[in-house]
DRENPA-3360 file (N, C-alpha, C; in nm, 2 decimals, always signed):
BEGIN
1 = MTLEEAMD = -9.74/+0.21/+5.38/-9.69/+0.21/+5.52/-9.78/+0.13/+5.61 ~ -9.72/+0.04/+5.69/-9.81/-0.04/+5.78/-9.84/+0.03/+5.91 ~ -9.93/-0.02/+5.98/-9.97/+0.04/+6.11/-9.84/+0.04/+6.20 ~ -9.77/-0.06/+6.21/-9.65/-0.07/+6.29/-9.55/+0.03/+6.25 ~ -9.53/+0.05/+6.12/-9.43/+0.15/+6.07/-9.48/+0.29/+6.11 ~ -9.60/+0.31/+6.09/-9.66/+0.45/+6.12/-9.64/+0.48/+6.27 ~ -9.68/+0.38/+6.36/-9.67/+0.41/+6.50/-9.52/+0.42/+6.54 ~ -9.43/+0.35/+6.48/-9.29/+0.36/+6.52/-9.24/+0.50/+6.48;
9 = SLKNAGTA = -9.28/+0.55/+6.36/-9.24/+0.68/+6.31/-9.30/+0.79/+6.41 ~ -9.42/+0.77/+6.45/-9.48/+0.87/+6.54/-9.41/+0.87/+6.68 ~ -9.38/+0.75/+6.73/-9.32/+0.73/+6.86/-9.18/+0.79/+6.86 ~ -9.10/+0.77/+6.75/-8.97/+0.82/+6.74/-8.96/+0.97/+6.73 ~ -9.07/+1.03/+6.67/-9.07/+1.17/+6.65/-9.12/+1.25/+6.77 ~ -9.19/+1.18/+6.86/-9.25/+1.25/+6.98/-9.14/+1.31/+7.07 ~ -9.18/+1.42/+7.14/-9.09/+1.48/+7.23/-9.17/+1.52/+7.36 ~ -9.10/+1.52/+7.47/-9.16/+1.56/+7.60/-9.21/+1.70/+7.60;
17 = QNRKVYAK = -9.14/+1.79/+7.53/-9.19/+1.93/+7.52/-9.32/+1.94/+7.45 ~ -9.33/+1.87/+7.34/-9.46/+1.87/+7.27/-9.57/+1.81/+7.35 ~ -9.54/+1.70/+7.42/-9.65/+1.64/+7.50/-9.70/+1.74/+7.61 ~ -9.60/+1.82/+7.66/-9.64/+1.92/+7.76/-9.73/+2.03/+7.70 ~ -9.69/+2.07/+7.58/-9.76/+2.18/+7.51/-9.90/+2.13/+7.48 ~ -9.91/+2.01/+7.42/-10.04/+1.96/+7.37/-10.13/+1.93/+7.49 ~ -10.08/+1.89/+7.60/-10.16/+1.87/+7.72/-10.23/+1.99/+7.76 ~ -10.16/+2.11/+7.75/-10.22/+2.24/+7.78/-10.34/+2.27/+7.69;
25 = HGAHDPMF = -10.34/+2.21/+7.57/-10.45/+2.23/+7.48/-10.55/+2.12/+7.49 ~ -10.54/+2.04/+7.59/-10.64/+1.94/+7.62/-10.62/+1.80/+7.57 ~ -10.51/+1.78/+7.50/-10.48/+1.64/+7.45/-10.45/+1.55/+7.57 ~ -10.49/+1.42/+7.55/-10.47/+1.32/+7.66/-10.38/+1.21/+7.61 ~ -10.32/+1.14/+7.71/-10.25/+1.02/+7.69/-10.36/+0.91/+7.64 ~ -10.31/+0.82/+7.56/-10.17/+0.80/+7.51/-10.14/+0.90/+7.40 ~ -10.02/+0.95/+7.41/-9.98/+1.06/+7.32/-9.82/+1.06/+7.31 ~ -9.77/+1.07/+7.19/-9.63/+1.08/+7.17/-9.57/+1.22/+7.17;
33 = GVSWAHLR = -9.65/+1.32/+7.12/-9.61/+1.46/+7.11/-9.54/+1.48/+6.99 ~ -9.60/+1.45/+6.87/-9.54/+1.47/+6.74/-9.57/+1.60/+6.68 ~ -9.47/+1.67/+6.63/-9.48/+1.80/+6.57/-9.57/+1.79/+6.44 ~ -9.63/+1.90/+6.41/-9.71/+1.91/+6.28/-9.61/+1.90/+6.16 ~ -9.49/+1.94/+6.18/-9.40/+1.93/+6.07/-9.37/+1.79/+6.03 ~ -9.36/+1.70/+6.14/-9.33/+1.56/+6.11/-9.46/+1.50/+6.05 ~ -9.57/+1.54/+6.10/-9.70/+1.48/+6.05/-9.71/+1.51/+5.90 ~ -9.68/+1.63/+5.86/-9.69/+1.67/+5.72/-9.59/+1.59/+5.64;
41 = IMVKRIKK = -9.47/+1.56/+5.69/-9.38/+1.47/+5.62/-9.44/+1.33/+5.60 ~ -9.50/+1.28/+5.70/-9.56/+1.15/+5.69/-9.68/+1.15/+5.59 ~ -9.76/+1.26/+5.59/-9.87/+1.27/+5.50/-9.82/+1.27/+5.35 ~ -9.71/+1.34/+5.33/-9.65/+1.35/+5.20/-9.60/+1.21/+5.15 ~ -9.56/+1.13/+5.24/-9.51/+1.00/+5.21/-9.63/+0.90/+5.19 ~ -9.73/+0.91/+5.28/-9.84/+0.82/+5.28/-9.95/+0.86/+5.17 ~ -9.97/+0.99/+5.16/-10.08/+1.04/+5.08/-10.21/+1.00/+5.14 ~ -10.30/+0.94/+5.06/-10.43/+0.89/+5.12/-10.42/+0.74/+5.14;
49 = DHELALQL = -10.45/+0.69/+5.26/-10.46/+0.55/+5.29/-10.57/+0.53/+5.39 ~ -10.69/+0.50/+5.34/-10.80/+0.50/+5.43/-10.80/+0.39/+5.53 ~ -10.75/+0.27/+5.48/-10.75/+0.16/+5.58/-10.65/+0.19/+5.69 ~ -10.54/+0.25/+5.66/-10.44/+0.28/+5.76/-10.50/+0.39/+5.86 ~ -10.57/+0.48/+5.80/-10.64/+0.58/+5.88/-10.73/+0.52/+5.99 ~ -10.81/+0.42/+5.94/-10.90/+0.36/+6.04/-10.82/+0.28/+6.15 ~ -10.71/+0.22/+6.11/-10.63/+0.15/+6.21/-10.57/+0.25/+6.31 ~ -10.52/+0.36/+6.25/-10.46/+0.46/+6.34/-10.56/+0.52/+6.44;
57 = WDTGNYDA = -10.68/+0.54/+6.39/-10.78/+0.60/+6.49/-10.81/+0.50/+6.60 ~ -10.82/+0.37/+6.56/-10.85/+0.27/+6.66/-10.75/+0.25/+6.77 ~ -10.63/+0.30/+6.75/-10.52/+0.29/+6.85/-10.56/+0.38/+6.98 ~ -10.64/+0.48/+6.96/-10.67/+0.57/+7.07/-10.56/+0.67/+7.09 ~ -10.45/+0.66/+7.02/-10.34/+0.76/+7.04/-10.37/+0.89/+6.98 ~ -10.34/+1.00/+7.05/-10.37/+1.13/+7.00/-10.31/+1.17/+6.87 ~ -10.17/+1.14/+6.86/-10.10/+1.18/+6.74/-10.15/+1.09/+6.62 ~ -10.18/+0.96/+6.65/-10.22/+0.87/+6.55/-10.36/+0.92/+6.49;
65 = RILATMIA = -10.44/+0.97/+6.58/-10.58/+1.01/+6.54/-10.57/+1.14/+6.46 ~ -10.48/+1.23/+6.49/-10.46/+1.35/+6.41/-10.41/+1.31/+6.27 ~ -10.31/+1.22/+6.27/-10.27/+1.17/+6.14/-10.38/+1.10/+6.06 ~ -10.46/+1.03/+6.13/-10.57/+0.96/+6.06/-10.66/+1.06/+5.99 ~ -10.69/+1.18/+6.05/-10.78/+1.28/+5.98/-10.71/+1.33/+5.86 ~ -10.58/+1.32/+5.85/-10.50/+1.38/+5.74/-10.49/+1.29/+5.62 ~ -10.49/+1.16/+5.65/-10.47/+1.06/+5.54/-10.60/+0.98/+5.50 ~ -10.71/+1.00/+5.58/-10.83/+0.93/+5.55/-10.89/+0.99/+5.41;
73 = NPDRLTLK = -10.95/+0.90/+5.34/-11.01/+0.94/+5.21/-11.16/+0.98/+5.24 ~ -11.19/+1.11/+5.22/-11.32/+1.16/+5.26/-11.43/+1.09/+5.17 ~ -11.39/+1.05/+5.05/-11.49/+0.98/+4.96/-11.52/+0.84/+5.01 ~ -11.44/+0.78/+5.10/-11.46/+0.65/+5.15/-11.51/+0.65/+5.29 ~ -11.52/+0.76/+5.35/-11.56/+0.77/+5.49/-11.71/+0.76/+5.50 ~ -11.76/+0.65/+5.56/-11.90/+0.63/+5.57/-11.96/+0.71/+5.69 ~ -12.09/+0.72/+5.68/-12.16/+0.79/+5.79/-12.14/+0.72/+5.92 ~ -12.14/+0.59/+5.92/-12.11/+0.51/+6.04/-11.98/+0.54/+6.10;
81 = QVDKWAKD = -11.87/+0.55/+6.02/-11.74/+0.59/+6.06/-11.73/+0.73/+6.12 ~ -11.80/+0.82/+6.05/-11.80/+0.96/+6.09/-11.86/+0.97/+6.23 ~ -11.97/+0.90/+6.26/-12.04/+0.90/+6.39/-11.95/+0.84/+6.49 ~ -11.89/+0.73/+6.46/-11.80/+0.66/+6.55/-11.69/+0.75/+6.60 ~ -11.62/+0.81/+6.50/-11.51/+0.90/+6.53/-11.56/+1.02/+6.62 ~ -11.67/+1.07/+6.59/-11.73/+1.19/+6.66/-11.74/+1.16/+6.81 ~ -11.78/+1.03/+6.84/-11.79/+0.99/+6.98/-11.66/+0.99/+7.06 ~ -11.55/+0.99/+6.98/-11.42/+0.98/+7.04/-11.35/+1.11/+7.07;
89 = LDCYPLAS = -11.41/+1.22/+7.02/-11.35/+1.35/+7.03/-11.34/+1.39/+7.18 ~ -11.22/+1.43/+7.22/-11.20/+1.46/+7.36/-11.11/+1.58/+7.38 ~ -11.08/+1.66/+7.27/-11.01/+1.78/+7.29/-11.03/+1.87/+7.16 ~ -11.00/+2.00/+7.18/-11.04/+2.08/+7.06/-10.95/+2.07/+6.94 ~ -10.81/+2.04/+6.96/-10.74/+2.02/+6.83/-10.78/+1.90/+6.75 ~ -10.82/+1.79/+6.82/-10.87/+1.68/+6.74/-11.00/+1.71/+6.68 ~ -11.09/+1.78/+6.75/-11.22/+1.81/+6.69/-11.20/+1.90/+6.57 ~ -11.11/+1.99/+6.57/-11.08/+2.08/+6.46/-11.03/+2.00/+6.34;
97 = AFAKLVMQ = -10.94/+1.91/+6.36/-10.88/+1.83/+6.26/-10.99/+1.74/+6.20 ~ -11.07/+1.68/+6.28/-11.18/+1.60/+6.24/-11.28/+1.67/+6.16 ~ -11.32/+1.79/+6.20/-11.42/+1.87/+6.12/-11.36/+1.91/+5.98 ~ -11.23/+1.93/+5.98/-11.17/+1.96/+5.85/-11.19/+1.85/+5.75 ~ -11.18/+1.72/+5.80/-11.20/+1.61/+5.72/-11.34/+1.59/+5.68 ~ -11.43/+1.60/+5.78/-11.58/+1.58/+5.76/-11.63/+1.68/+5.66 ~ -11.57/+1.80/+5.65/-11.62/+1.90/+5.56/-11.60/+1.86/+5.41 ~ -11.52/+1.76/+5.39/-11.49/+1.71/+5.26/-11.58/+1.59/+5.22;
105 = TPWAAERM = -11.67/+1.55/+5.31/-11.75/+1.43/+5.29/-11.89/+1.47/+5.25 ~ -11.97/+1.38/+5.20/-12.11/+1.41/+5.17/-12.20/+1.43/+5.29 ~ -12.14/+1.40/+5.41/-12.22/+1.41/+5.53/-12.21/+1.54/+5.60 ~ -12.13/+1.64/+5.54/-12.09/+1.76/+5.61/-12.22/+1.84/+5.66 ~ -12.31/+1.87/+5.57/-12.42/+1.96/+5.60/-12.51/+1.89/+5.70 ~ -12.54/+1.76/+5.68/-12.63/+1.69/+5.77/-12.57/+1.69/+5.92 ~ -12.44/+1.66/+5.93/-12.38/+1.65/+6.06/-12.36/+1.78/+6.12 ~ -12.33/+1.88/+6.04/-12.32/+2.02/+6.09/-12.44/+2.06/+6.17;
113 = HDWKSSHY = -12.56/+2.04/+6.11/-12.69/+2.07/+6.18/-12.71/+1.99/+6.30 ~ -12.68/+1.86/+6.30/-12.70/+1.77/+6.42/-12.60/+1.81/+6.53 ~ -12.47/+1.83/+6.50/-12.37/+1.84/+6.60/-12.37/+1.98/+6.67 ~ -12.42/+2.08/+6.60/-12.41/+2.22/+6.66/-12.48/+2.22/+6.79 ~ -12.59/+2.15/+6.80/-12.67/+2.15/+6.93/-12.64/+2.04/+7.02 ~ -12.53/+1.96/+7.00/-12.49/+1.85/+7.09/-12.45/+1.91/+7.23 ~ -12.48/+1.82/+7.33/-12.45/+1.86/+7.46/-12.30/+1.83/+7.49 ~ -12.23/+1.76/+7.40/-12.09/+1.73/+7.42/-12.01/+1.84/+7.36;
121 = EFVSQAGW = -11.92/+1.90/+7.44/-11.85/+2.01/+7.40/-11.78/+2.00/+7.26 ~ -11.70/+1.89/+7.25/-11.62/+1.89/+7.13/-11.70/+1.84/+7.00 ~ -11.81/+1.77/+7.02/-11.90/+1.74/+6.91/-11.96/+1.87/+6.87 ~ -12.01/+1.95/+6.96/-12.07/+2.08/+6.93/-11.97/+2.17/+6.86 ~ -11.85/+2.17/+6.91/-11.74/+2.25/+6.85/-11.72/+2.21/+6.70 ~ -11.72/+2.07/+6.68/-11.70/+2.02/+6.54/-11.81/+2.07/+6.45 ~ -11.93/+2.07/+6.51/-12.05/+2.12/+6.43/-12.03/+2.27/+6.39 ~ -11.99/+2.35/+6.48/-11.97/+2.49/+6.45/-11.84/+2.51/+6.37;
129 = DLQAYHAG = -11.74/+2.43/+6.38/-11.63/+2.44/+6.28/-11.68/+2.41/+6.14 ~ -11.77/+2.31/+6.13/-11.83/+2.29/+6.00/-11.91/+2.41/+5.95 ~ -11.98/+2.47/+6.04/-12.06/+2.59/+6.01/-11.97/+2.70/+5.96 ~ -11.85/+2.72/+6.02/-11.76/+2.82/+5.98/-11.71/+2.80/+5.84 ~ -11.67/+2.67/+5.81/-11.63/+2.64/+5.67/-11.74/+2.67/+5.57 ~ -11.87/+2.63/+5.61/-11.98/+2.65/+5.52/-12.01/+2.80/+5.50 ~ -12.00/+2.87/+5.61/-12.02/+3.02/+5.60/-11.92/+3.09/+5.51 ~ -11.80/+3.04/+5.50/-11.70/+3.10/+5.42/-11.71/+3.06/+5.27;
137 = HPATKEGE = -11.80/+2.96/+5.24/-11.81/+2.91/+5.10/-11.89/+3.01/+5.02 ~ -11.84/+3.05/+4.90/-11.90/+3.15/+4.82/-12.05/+3.12/+4.78 ~ -12.08/+2.99/+4.78/-12.21/+2.95/+4.74/-12.32/+2.97/+4.85 ~ -12.27/+2.99/+4.97/-12.37/+3.01/+5.08/-12.43/+3.15/+5.07 ~ -12.57/+3.15/+5.06/-12.64/+3.27/+5.03/-12.65/+3.36/+5.15 ~ -12.67/+3.49/+5.12/-12.68/+3.60/+5.22/-12.79/+3.57/+5.32 ~ -12.90/+3.52/+5.28/-13.02/+3.50/+5.37/-12.98/+3.39/+5.47 ~ -12.91/+3.29/+5.43/-12.87/+3.18/+5.52/-12.77/+3.24/+5.62;
145 = LKKILKEI = -12.68/+3.32/+5.57/-12.58/+3.38/+5.66/-12.64/+3.46/+5.77 ~ -12.74/+3.54/+5.73/-12.82/+3.62/+5.83/-12.88/+3.53/+5.94 ~ -12.93/+3.42/+5.90/-13.00/+3.33/+5.99/-12.89/+3.27/+6.09 ~ -12.77/+3.24/+6.04/-12.66/+3.19/+6.12/-12.62/+3.29/+6.22 ~ -12.61/+3.42/+6.18/-12.58/+3.53/+6.28/-12.68/+3.53/+6.39 ~ -12.81/+3.52/+6.35/-12.92/+3.52/+6.45/-12.90/+3.40/+6.55 ~ -12.87/+3.29/+6.49/-12.85/+3.17/+6.58/-12.74/+3.19/+6.68 ~ -12.63/+3.25/+6.63/-12.51/+3.27/+6.72/-12.56/+3.36/+6.83;
153 = EEKIHSAA = -12.63/+3.47/+6.80/-12.67/+3.57/+6.90/-12.76/+3.50/+7.00 ~ -12.85/+3.41/+6.96/-12.94/+3.35/+7.05/-12.88/+3.24/+7.14 ~ -12.77/+3.18/+7.09/-12.72/+3.06/+7.16/-12.58/+3.07/+7.22 ~ -12.50/+3.17/+7.18/-12.36/+3.16/+7.22/-12.34/+3.16/+7.37 ~ -12.42/+3.24/+7.45/-12.39/+3.25/+7.59/-12.42/+3.12/+7.67 ~ -12.50/+3.03/+7.61/-12.53/+2.91/+7.67/-12.46/+2.79/+7.61 ~ -12.37/+2.82/+7.51/-12.30/+2.72/+7.44/-12.18/+2.67/+7.53 ~ -12.12/+2.55/+7.49/-12.00/+2.50/+7.55/-11.88/+2.58/+7.52;
161 = NRAKHSMI = -11.78/+2.58/+7.60/-11.66/+2.67/+7.58/-11.61/+2.67/+7.44 ~ -11.56/+2.56/+7.39/-11.50/+2.56/+7.26/-11.60/+2.58/+7.15 ~ -11.73/+2.55/+7.17/-11.83/+2.58/+7.07/-11.84/+2.74/+7.06 ~ -11.82/+2.81/+7.17/-11.83/+2.95/+7.17/-11.72/+3.01/+7.07 ~ -11.60/+2.95/+7.09/-11.49/+3.00/+7.00/-11.52/+2.97/+6.86 ~ -11.57/+2.86/+6.82/-11.61/+2.83/+6.68/-11.72/+2.91/+6.63 ~ -11.81/+2.95/+6.72/-11.92/+3.04/+6.68/-11.87/+3.18/+6.65 ~ -11.77/+3.23/+6.72/-11.71/+3.36/+6.69/-11.63/+3.35/+6.56;
169 = MTLIQIGA = -11.56/+3.23/+6.54/-11.49/+3.21/+6.41/-11.59/+3.21/+6.29 ~ -11.71/+3.15/+6.32/-11.82/+3.15/+6.21/-11.86/+3.30/+6.18 ~ -11.88/+3.37/+6.29/-11.92/+3.51/+6.27/-11.81/+3.59/+6.19 ~ -11.69/+3.56/+6.22/-11.58/+3.62/+6.14/-11.58/+3.58/+6.00 ~ -11.61/+3.46/+5.97/-11.61/+3.41/+5.83/-11.73/+3.48/+5.76 ~ -11.84/+3.50/+5.82/-11.95/+3.57/+5.76/-11.91/+3.71/+5.74 ~ -11.85/+3.78/+5.83/-11.82/+3.92/+5.82/-11.72/+3.95/+5.71 ~ -11.64/+3.85/+5.68/-11.53/+3.86/+5.58/-11.59/+3.84/+5.44;
177 = RGQKLKGL = -11.72/+3.81/+5.42/-11.78/+3.79/+5.29/-11.81/+3.91/+5.21 ~ -11.81/+4.03/+5.28/-11.83/+4.15/+5.21/-11.87/+4.26/+5.30 ~ -11.88/+4.39/+5.25/-11.90/+4.50/+5.34/-12.03/+4.50/+5.41 ~ -12.14/+4.46/+5.34/-12.27/+4.45/+5.40/-12.27/+4.35/+5.52 ~ -12.22/+4.23/+5.49/-12.21/+4.12/+5.59/-12.12/+4.16/+5.70 ~ -12.01/+4.23/+5.67/-11.92/+4.28/+5.77/-12.00/+4.36/+5.87 ~ -12.08/+4.46/+5.82/-12.16/+4.54/+5.91/-12.26/+4.46/+6.00 ~ -12.32/+4.36/+5.94/-12.42/+4.28/+6.01/-12.35/+4.19/+6.12;
185 = ALATHKRL = -12.23/+4.14/+6.08/-12.16/+4.05/+6.17/-12.11/+4.14/+6.29 ~ -12.05/+4.25/+6.27/-12.00/+4.34/+6.38/-12.11/+4.39/+6.46 ~ -12.23/+4.42/+6.40/-12.34/+4.46/+6.49/-12.39/+4.35/+6.58 ~ -12.39/+4.23/+6.52/-12.42/+4.11/+6.60/-12.32/+4.09/+6.72 ~ -12.19/+4.10/+6.69/-12.09/+4.09/+6.79/-12.11/+4.19/+6.90 ~ -12.14/+4.32/+6.86/-12.16/+4.42/+6.96/-12.27/+4.39/+7.05 ~ -12.38/+4.33/+7.00/-12.50/+4.30/+7.08/-12.47/+4.18/+7.18 ~ -12.37/+4.10/+7.14/-12.34/+3.98/+7.22/-12.28/+4.03/+7.36;
193 = GKVEIDHG = -12.21/+4.14/+7.36/-12.14/+4.18/+7.48/-12.02/+4.09/+7.50 ~ -11.98/+4.08/+7.63/-11.86/+4.00/+7.66/-11.89/+3.85/+7.65 ~ -11.81/+3.78/+7.57/-11.83/+3.63/+7.56/-11.71/+3.57/+7.63 ~ -11.73/+3.50/+7.74/-11.62/+3.43/+7.81/-11.58/+3.30/+7.74 ~ -11.45/+3.30/+7.70/-11.40/+3.17/+7.64/-11.27/+3.14/+7.71 ~ -11.26/+3.02/+7.77/-11.14/+2.98/+7.85/-11.05/+2.91/+7.76 ~ -10.93/+2.97/+7.74/-10.82/+2.90/+7.67/-10.72/+2.83/+7.76 ~ -10.76/+2.81/+7.88/-10.67/+2.74/+7.97/-10.54/+2.80/+8.00;
201 = ETGCKTPE = -10.43/+2.71/+8.01/-10.30/+2.76/+8.04/-10.22/+2.80/+7.91 ~ -10.29/+2.81/+7.80/-10.22/+2.84/+7.67/-10.22/+3.00/+7.66 ~ -10.14/+3.04/+7.56/-10.14/+3.18/+7.53/-10.24/+3.22/+7.42 ~ -10.32/+3.12/+7.38/-10.42/+3.14/+7.27/-10.53/+3.24/+7.31 ~ -10.58/+3.31/+7.21/-10.70/+3.39/+7.23/-10.79/+3.38/+7.11 ~ -10.92/+3.40/+7.14/-11.01/+3.40/+7.03/-11.00/+3.54/+6.96 ~ -10.98/+3.54/+6.82/-10.96/+3.67/+6.75/-11.07/+3.77/+6.78 ~ -11.03/+3.90/+6.78/-11.12/+4.01/+6.79/-11.18/+4.02/+6.65;
209 = PKAYIEKM = -11.31/+4.01/+6.64/-11.38/+4.01/+6.50/-11.34/+4.12/+6.41 ~ -11.35/+4.24/+6.45/-11.33/+4.36/+6.36/-11.20/+4.35/+6.30 ~ -11.09/+4.34/+6.38/-10.96/+4.34/+6.32/-10.93/+4.22/+6.23 ~ -10.98/+4.10/+6.27/-10.96/+3.98/+6.20/-11.04/+3.98/+6.07 ~ -11.16/+4.03/+6.07/-11.24/+4.04/+5.95/-11.17/+4.13/+5.85 ~ -11.12/+4.25/+5.89/-11.05/+4.34/+5.81/-10.92/+4.28/+5.75 ~ -10.85/+4.20/+5.83/-10.73/+4.13/+5.78/-10.77/+4.03/+5.67 ~ -10.88/+3.96/+5.69/-10.92/+3.86/+5.59/-10.96/+3.92/+5.46;
217 = MARAKPDK = -11.03/+4.03/+5.48/-11.08/+4.10/+5.36/-10.97/+4.17/+5.28 ~ -10.86/+4.21/+5.35/-10.75/+4.27/+5.28/-10.67/+4.17/+5.20 ~ -10.67/+4.04/+5.26/-10.60/+3.93/+5.19/-10.68/+3.88/+5.07 ~ -10.81/+3.89/+5.07/-10.89/+3.83/+4.97/-10.88/+3.91/+4.84 ~ -10.90/+3.83/+4.73/-10.89/+3.90/+4.60/-11.02/+3.98/+4.58 ~ -11.01/+4.10/+4.51/-11.12/+4.19/+4.50/-11.25/+4.12/+4.45 ~ -11.24/+4.02/+4.36/-11.36/+3.96/+4.31/-11.42/+3.87/+4.40 ~ -11.36/+3.84/+4.51/-11.41/+3.75/+4.61/-11.48/+3.82/+4.73;
225 = VSG = -11.46/+3.95/+4.73/-11.52/+4.03/+4.84/-11.63/+4.12/+4.78 ~ -11.76/+4.08/+4.81/-11.87/+4.15/+4.74/-11.93/+4.25/+4.84 ~ -12.03/+4.32/+4.79/-12.11/+4.41/+4.88/-12.04/+4.55/+4.90;
% end
């Protein structure tokens, strides 16, 4: 698929209603308002096309950039490209999609540590999204998870808005790793007190950790929940 064909497909699939909804979630023009269902159809057709992904990102179009994160080849994404794209993050859905891609690259751990402390909200969010993915990985040791909980407790109240949400999601990922970590995560959450997270004009809410952890643990296979 060429860049022109991809942009035509995105443009034709966009709707005014989706643009209105996405704007409430922080997306900016230029934007077509393409549904995730249509994006998945495009991904099924395109599969991985790294050169097209780079071209889509450079358009500056919101939908094109979301699609770019879905078709980029993580094995071909250079550190220079990762850093370039990070500078363009301007809303939380794009930051989330970007972090999902970066998690698959060799640069994930390095950039996770760098980005978490960024003064730019959506870069910091991407860093903590990466931390959430990392915390949920079976290979991440208990000692490291305890340190992450301590870091959340020390930094969450001074963090940027969307970073706070991702920090809570990280806490949830840790709590779902087993009964012992569940207790540690919930104790940390209790000590945090009220954490103000603004979801704007949307109906979204940051999950309540106890209920969400229990739901995740109930869905997990018995051999994946330890402690």
